[in-house]
C-alpha positions in Angstrom: -11.3 3.4 4.4 -13.7 0.6 3.0 -14.6 3.0 -0.4 -10.9 4.3 -0.8 -10.0 0.5 -0.6 -12.6 -0.5 -2.5 -11.7 2.3 -5.2 -8.0 1.2 -5.5 -8.7 -2.1 -6.1 -11.4 -1.4 -8.8 -8.2 0.6 -10.3 -5.4 -1.9 -9.8 -8.1 -4.6 -11.1 -8.3 -2.8 -14.5 -4.6 -1.4 -15.2 -2.4 -4.4 -13.3 -2.7 -7.8 -16.0 -1.0 -9.8 -13.0 -3.6 -9.0 -10.4 -6.8 -9.2 -13.0 -7.5 -12.8 -12.6 -6.9 -13.2 -9.1 -9.6 -14.5 -6.8 -11.1 -11.4 -5.1 -13.3 -13.5 -2.7 -10.2 -14.4 -1.0 -8.0 -11.5 -1.8 -10.0 -8.5 -2.4 -10.7 -7.8 1.4 -8.7 -5.5 3.5 -6.1 -7.0 5.6 -7.3 -7.8 9.6 -5.4 -5.7 12.3 -4.1 -9.3 13.5 -2.4 -9.8 9.7 -1.2 -6.6 9.7 0.5 -7.1 12.8 1.8 -10.4 11.9 3.2 -8.9 8.7 4.9 -6.0 10.5 6.6 -8.3 12.6 7.9 -11.0 10.0 9.0 -7.8 8.3 11.0 -5.8 11.0 12.7 -9.4 11.8 14.4 -9.4 8.3 15.7 -5.7 9.6 12.9 -3.9 7.8 11.5 -0.6 8.9 7.6 -0.8 9.1 5.1 2.1 9.6 1.6 1.4 9.2 -1.1 4.1 8.6 -4.7 4.1 8.2 -5.6 6.6 5.5 -4.3 7.7 2.4 -3.6 11.4 3.8 -1.3 9.8 6.4 0.5 7.9 3.9 1.5 10.8 1.8 2.2 12.5 5.0 4.8 9.8 6.0 6.2 10.1 2.9 6.7 13.7 2.8 8.6 13.4 6.0 10.6 10.5 4.9 12.0 12.0 2.2 14.7 14.9 2.5 14.2 18.0 0.5 15.5 18.0 -2.8 15.9 14.4 -3.6 14.3 12.4 -6.2 12.6 9.1 -6.1 12.5 6.3 -8.3 9.3 4.8 -7.6 9.8 2.0 -10.2 6.1 2.3 -11.9 4.5 1.5 -8.4 0.8 1.7 -8.4 0.5 2.5 -5.5 2.3 5.7 -5.2 0.3 6.6 -8.3 -2.8 6.0 -6.6 -1.9 8.0 -3.5 -1.2 11.0 -5.5 
C-alpha cells in the first residue's frame, strides 16, 4: 500500500495547486489505524456513512456496489476518483 500512497501523493502534488506547498513531512504520510478510527467515529457521530478500505481495488468494488446500475454520479472533479479509475 505504501507504493500506492506515494504514487497518489505525487500525482496530487503535481495536479492540485492547493496542496503543492503543504508540509509533506507532516501531512504526506498515511494516517495511523487510531487516526482512521477516530475520524470514522467523528463522521459517524454526524450521521455520515463511513467505509474504510485497505486497497484501491477494495475502494473501486465498494463504489461499484454502492451505485445502482444505470445511475449517473457527479464527482465534482474529485482527484481521488480520477486516481482510483
